[in-house]
TORKOL-4160 file (C-alpha; in steps of 0.2 Angstrom, whole numbers, padded with zeros to 4 digits, m for minus):
72
<pt num="1" X="m0070" Y="m0125" Z="m0018"/>
<pt num="2" X="m0088" Y="m0122" Z="m0014"/>
<pt num="3" X="m0086" Y="m0124" Z="0005"/>
<pt num="4" X="m0078" Y="m0110" Z="0015"/>
<pt num="5" X="m0060" Y="m0117" Z="0019"/>
<pt num="6" X="m0043" Y="m0109" Z="0023"/>
<pt num="7" X="m0033" Y="m0106" Z="0008"/>
<pt num="8" X="m0015" Y="m0106" Z="0006"/>
<pt num="9" X="m0003" Y="m0099" Z="m0007"/>
<pt num="10" X="0008" Y="m0113" Z="m0016"/>
<pt num="11" X="0014" Y="m0102" Z="m0030"/>
<pt num="12" X="0018" Y="m0084" Z="m0035"/>
<pt num="13" X="0022" Y="m0079" Z="m0052"/>
<pt num="14" X="0016" Y="m0069" Z="m0067"/>
<pt num="15" X="m0002" Y="m0073" Z="m0074"/>
<pt num="16" X="0004" Y="m0085" Z="m0087"/>
<pt num="17" X="0014" Y="m0096" Z="m0075"/>
<pt num="18" X="0001" Y="m0096" Z="m0062"/>
<pt num="19" X="m0012" Y="m0102" Z="m0075"/>
<pt num="20" X="m0001" Y="m0116" Z="m0080"/>
<pt num="21" X="0002" Y="m0121" Z="m0061"/>
<pt num="22" X="m0017" Y="m0120" Z="m0058"/>
<pt num="23" X="m0021" Y="m0131" Z="m0073"/>
<pt num="24" X="m0007" Y="m0143" Z="m0067"/>
<pt num="25" X="m0014" Y="m0144" Z="m0050"/>
<pt num="26" X="m0032" Y="m0146" Z="m0056"/>
<pt num="27" X="m0027" Y="m0160" Z="m0068"/>
<pt num="28" X="m0021" Y="m0170" Z="m0053"/>
<pt num="29" X="m0037" Y="m0167" Z="m0043"/>
<pt num="30" X="m0032" Y="m0153" Z="m0032"/>
<pt num="31" X="m0044" Y="m0138" Z="m0033"/>
<pt num="32" X="m0035" Y="m0122" Z="m0036"/>
<pt num="33" X="m0038" Y="m0104" Z="m0039"/>
<pt num="34" X="m0029" Y="m0088" Z="m0045"/>
<pt num="35" X="m0029" Y="m0073" Z="m0034"/>
<pt num="36" X="m0022" Y="m0056" Z="m0038"/>
<pt num="37" X="m0023" Y="m0040" Z="m0027"/>
<pt num="38" X="m0023" Y="m0029" Z="m0043"/>
<pt num="39" X="m0040" Y="m0028" Z="m0052"/>
<pt num="40" X="m0030" Y="m0021" Z="m0067"/>
<pt num="41" X="m0025" Y="m0039" Z="m0071"/>
<pt num="42" X="m0043" Y="m0043" Z="m0075"/>
<pt num="43" X="m0046" Y="m0028" Z="m0086"/>
<pt num="44" X="m0029" Y="m0025" Z="m0094"/>
<pt num="45" X="m0020" Y="m0033" Z="m0108"/>
<pt num="46" X="m0004" Y="m0030" Z="m0099"/>
<pt num="47" X="m0007" Y="m0043" Z="m0085"/>
<pt num="48" X="0011" Y="m0047" Z="m0084"/>
<pt num="49" X="0014" Y="m0030" Z="m0077"/>
<pt num="50" X="0001" Y="m0031" Z="m0064"/>
<pt num="51" X="0012" Y="m0039" Z="m0051"/>
<pt num="52" X="0013" Y="m0056" Z="m0044"/>
<pt num="53" X="m0002" Y="m0068" Z="m0045"/>
<pt num="54" X="m0004" Y="m0081" Z="m0032"/>
<pt num="55" X="m0011" Y="m0099" Z="m0034"/>
<pt num="56" X="m0021" Y="m0104" Z="m0019"/>
<pt num="57" X="m0027" Y="m0121" Z="m0013"/>
<pt num="58" X="m0036" Y="m0128" Z="0002"/>
<pt num="59" X="m0025" Y="m0130" Z="0017"/>
<pt num="60" X="m0028" Y="m0149" Z="0017"/>
<pt num="61" X="m0021" Y="m0150" Z="m0001"/>
<pt num="62" X="m0006" Y="m0139" Z="0003"/>
<pt num="63" X="0007" Y="m0153" Z="0006"/>
<pt num="64" X="0001" Y="m0163" Z="m0009"/>
<pt num="65" X="0001" Y="m0148" Z="m0020"/>
<pt num="66" X="0019" Y="m0142" Z="m0015"/>
<pt num="67" X="0025" Y="m0160" Z="m0018"/>
<pt num="68" X="0018" Y="m0160" Z="m0035"/>
<pt num="69" X="0025" Y="m0144" Z="m0040"/>
<pt num="70" X="0042" Y="m0148" Z="m0034"/>
<pt num="71" X="0042" Y="m0164" Z="m0045"/>
<pt num="72" X="0041" Y="m0152" Z="m0061"/>
């Protein structure tokens, strides 16, 4: 994800679920990143209370990522 590309959200959940989803996508060759609008999730041990966390992928990977996640 070094080039500037359009990112799309393929999953929203708590920080633990989002990390599992990100790892699953990356294991299948789909670069993914975690985004959270709350900085408290970075600094707090209570990240589950920080609100939903999004898993983002490049727009050209969206269809493949969604299909992969639906298979789970």
